[in-house]
C-alpha positions as CSV (number, residue, x, y, z in Angstrom):
1,L,129.6,85.2,-155.6
2,Q,127.1,81.9,-155.6
3,A,124.1,84.0,-155.1
4,R,125.6,86.1,-158.0
5,G,126.3,83.7,-160.2
6,E,122.5,82.3,-159.6
7,G,121.0,85.6,-160.5
8,A,120.3,87.2,-157.1
9,Q,120.4,90.8,-156.4
10,V,119.6,90.1,-152.8
11,W,119.9,87.5,-150.3
12,E,120.0,86.4,-146.7
13,A,123.8,86.7,-145.4
14,P,124.0,83.1,-144.1
15,A,125.4,82.5,-140.4
16,I,128.9,81.0,-140.6
17,Q,130.5,80.2,-137.1
18,S,133.4,78.1,-136.5
19,L,132.4,74.8,-135.4
20,R,134.1,75.2,-131.8
21,Q,131.7,78.8,-131.6
22,W,128.4,77.2,-132.5
23,M,129.0,74.4,-129.6
24,Q,129.6,76.9,-127.2
25,D,126.6,78.8,-128.3
26,A,124.1,75.6,-128.8
27,W,125.9,74.4,-125.1
28,T,125.0,77.8,-123.4
29,A,121.6,78.5,-125.3
30,S,120.8,75.3,-123.4
31,W,120.9,76.8,-119.8
32,P,123.6,74.5,-118.3
33,I,124.5,73.9,-114.6
34,E,127.9,73.8,-115.2
35,Q,130.3,76.9,-116.0
36,L,132.6,76.4,-118.8
37,L,136.5,77.8,-118.4
38,H,137.6,80.1,-120.4
39,A,141.2,79.1,-121.8
40,T,142.9,80.9,-119.8
41,Q,141.3,79.6,-116.8
42,E,141.8,76.4,-118.1
43,L,145.8,76.8,-118.6
44,A,145.5,78.4,-115.2
45,L,144.5,74.8,-114.1
46,W,146.7,72.9,-115.7
47,R,149.6,75.4,-114.5
48,D,148.6,74.8,-111.1
49,A,148.8,71.0,-112.0
50,V,152.0,71.0,-113.0
51,Q,153.3,73.1,-110.3
52,Q,151.6,71.1,-107.5
53,D,153.4,67.8,-108.7
54,A,156.0,67.4,-107.0
55,Q,158.5,66.6,-110.5
56,G,156.7,69.4,-112.0
57,A,157.5,71.8,-109.3
58,A,161.1,71.7,-110.3
59,L,160.3,72.4,-113.7
60,L,162.0,75.4,-115.6
61,A,159.1,76.7,-117.6
62,P,156.4,75.1,-116.1
63,L,153.8,77.3,-117.9
64,S,155.1,75.9,-121.6
65,A,154.8,72.4,-119.9
66,A,151.1,73.5,-119.0
67,R,150.4,74.5,-122.4
68,E,151.7,71.4,-124.2
69,A,149.5,69.3,-121.2
70,R,146.7,71.6,-122.8
71,R,147.3,70.6,-126.3
72,A,147.6,67.6,-125.9
73,E,144.2,67.0,-123.7
74,Q,142.8,68.6,-126.6
75,L,143.8,66.2,-129.2
76,V,142.9,63.5,-127.0
77,A,139.5,65.0,-126.9
78,R,139.2,65.3,-130.4
79,Y,140.8,62.2,-131.5
80,E,138.9,60.5,-128.9
81,L,142.3,58.4,-127.8
82,S,142.4,55.5,-125.2
83,L,146.0,56.5,-123.5
84,P,147.9,53.1,-122.9
85,R,149.7,52.7,-119.6
86,P,152.1,55.4,-119.2
87,Q,155.9,53.8,-120.1
88,S,158.0,57.0,-120.5
89,E,158.7,59.8,-117.6
90,D,157.0,62.6,-120.0
91,H,153.9,59.9,-120.5
92,Q,153.5,59.3,-116.5
93,A,154.1,63.4,-116.3
94,F,151.0,63.8,-117.8
95,A,149.3,61.7,-116.9
96,R,149.6,62.6,-113.2
97,W,148.7,66.1,-113.9
98,R,145.8,65.2,-116.2
99,G,144.5,63.2,-113.2
100,A,145.0,66.4,-110.7
101,F,143.5,68.2,-113.7
102,R,140.5,66.2,-114.4
103,D,139.3,65.5,-110.7
104,R,139.2,69.5,-110.0
105,L,136.7,70.0,-112.9
106,Q,134.6,67.5,-111.1
107,R,134.6,68.6,-108.1
108,R,134.0,72.1,-109.0
109,G,131.5,71.2,-112.0
110,W,133.8,72.8,-114.4
111,L,133.6,72.1,-118.0
112,V,136.4,72.7,-120.7
113,S,136.2,73.5,-124.3
114,A,137.8,69.7,-125.2
115,D,134.4,68.5,-123.0
116,L,132.1,70.4,-125.6
117,P,131.2,68.2,-128.5
118,E,130.5,65.1,-125.8
119,Q,128.2,67.8,-123.7
120,V,126.5,69.2,-127.1
121,I,125.6,65.3,-128.6
122,A,124.0,64.7,-125.0
123,G,121.9,68.1,-125.2
124,L,120.6,67.0,-128.7
125,R,120.4,63.4,-127.8
126,A,117.9,64.9,-124.8
127,G,116.4,67.3,-126.4
128,R,118.0,70.3,-124.7
129,I,119.7,71.4,-127.5
130,R,117.6,72.2,-131.0
131,A,119.3,70.9,-134.2
132,P,119.6,73.4,-137.2
133,Q,117.6,72.6,-140.1
134,R,120.6,72.9,-142.4
135,I,124.0,72.3,-141.7
136,A,126.7,73.5,-144.3
137,L,130.0,72.7,-143.7
138,A,133.0,74.6,-145.1
139,G,137.0,74.0,-144.9
140,F,136.8,70.4,-143.4
141,G,138.9,68.4,-144.8
142,S,138.3,64.8,-146.3
143,T,138.8,62.7,-143.0
144,L,136.8,64.2,-139.7
145,A,138.0,63.4,-136.4
146,P,136.1,60.8,-134.0
147,S,134.5,63.4,-132.4
148,E,133.5,65.5,-134.9
149,R,131.5,62.0,-136.7
150,R,129.9,61.6,-133.8
151,L,128.3,65.0,-133.3
152,F,127.5,65.2,-136.7
153,A,125.7,61.9,-136.9
154,A,123.9,63.2,-133.5
155,L,122.9,65.9,-135.2
156,E,121.4,64.2,-138.6
157,A,119.9,61.8,-136.4
158,A,118.0,65.2,-134.4
159,G,117.0,66.4,-138.1
160,S,119.7,68.3,-139.3
161,R,120.2,68.4,-143.1
162,I,124.4,68.5,-142.9
163,E,125.8,69.1,-146.7
164,R,129.3,70.1,-147.7
165,W,129.6,73.5,-149.3
166,R,131.6,73.6,-152.0
167,P,132.8,77.2,-153.6
168,P,132.0,78.0,-157.0
169,S,134.6,77.0,-159.4
170,F,136.4,79.9,-161.5
171,S,138.8,79.2,-164.2
172,P,140.8,82.7,-164.3
173,D,142.9,83.5,-167.2
174,L,145.8,84.1,-165.2
175,P,149.2,85.0,-167.5
176,R,152.5,84.4,-165.5
177,L,155.0,87.0,-166.3
178,R,158.4,87.7,-165.7
179,H,160.5,91.4,-165.9
180,A,164.1,91.8,-165.5
181,D,163.9,93.9,-162.4
182,A,161.9,95.5,-160.2
183,Q,162.1,99.3,-162.1
184,A,160.4,97.0,-165.0
185,Q,157.9,95.2,-163.4
186,F,156.5,98.3,-161.9
187,R,157.1,100.4,-165.5
188,A,154.7,97.4,-166.7
189,I,151.9,97.4,-164.3
190,G,151.5,100.9,-164.5
191,A,151.3,100.8,-167.9
192,D,148.4,97.9,-167.8
193,I,146.7,100.5,-165.1
194,R,146.8,102.8,-167.9
195,R,145.7,101.0,-170.5
196,R,142.4,100.0,-168.4
197,L,141.8,103.3,-167.9
198,M,142.0,105.1,-170.6
199,P,138.9,103.8,-171.8
200,F,136.8,105.9,-169.2
201,A,139.0,109.1,-169.2
202,D,136.2,111.3,-170.8
203,H,133.3,110.0,-168.3
204,A,131.9,112.7,-166.3
205,R,131.2,110.4,-163.3
206,P,134.1,107.6,-161.9
207,Q,134.1,104.4,-163.2
208,F,135.4,100.6,-162.5
209,P,137.2,98.9,-164.8
210,A,137.1,94.8,-164.5
């Protein structure tokens, strides 16, 4: 819509990716030694950490606990949280599971999705990952997470021009109608469609009114 509004009839389709997919592709293209685990593999490691824990083995739903632990770990990484000394029983359990989970990753040379921002930042600074010339951010809120801010700062330092894409502004004239019942509503819709199609009733070829 933006290209058409600027009078263009042909344009190159932009490469649109989620931030996670772009990070994964950029990191993979740098030929890393480490292996990035799939989400299912990552969840299996969390489940093992829960089940091998003396207290976690007694849980009724270890897989559900593993999912919540994985989600908590992603939040810790995204917002770069410094976890305080465990106080509650739940916090102590998460600390034990997280320690076992991270220890296994380190011993095996594995990475998970939460590690991607730091890996991409390191690759940009070392020159292993090439920064795009221009990046348009769409769908991000006004406040970025700390890991996202550091990633975009590293991209700018590596030569990227980062812009925030704003969709074209429209001022549609949308009337609001309220009908007595469903039958009256569908009658009104049919009448409006008939009104729009009538000017093209005598055309030999199909027309598509706005």
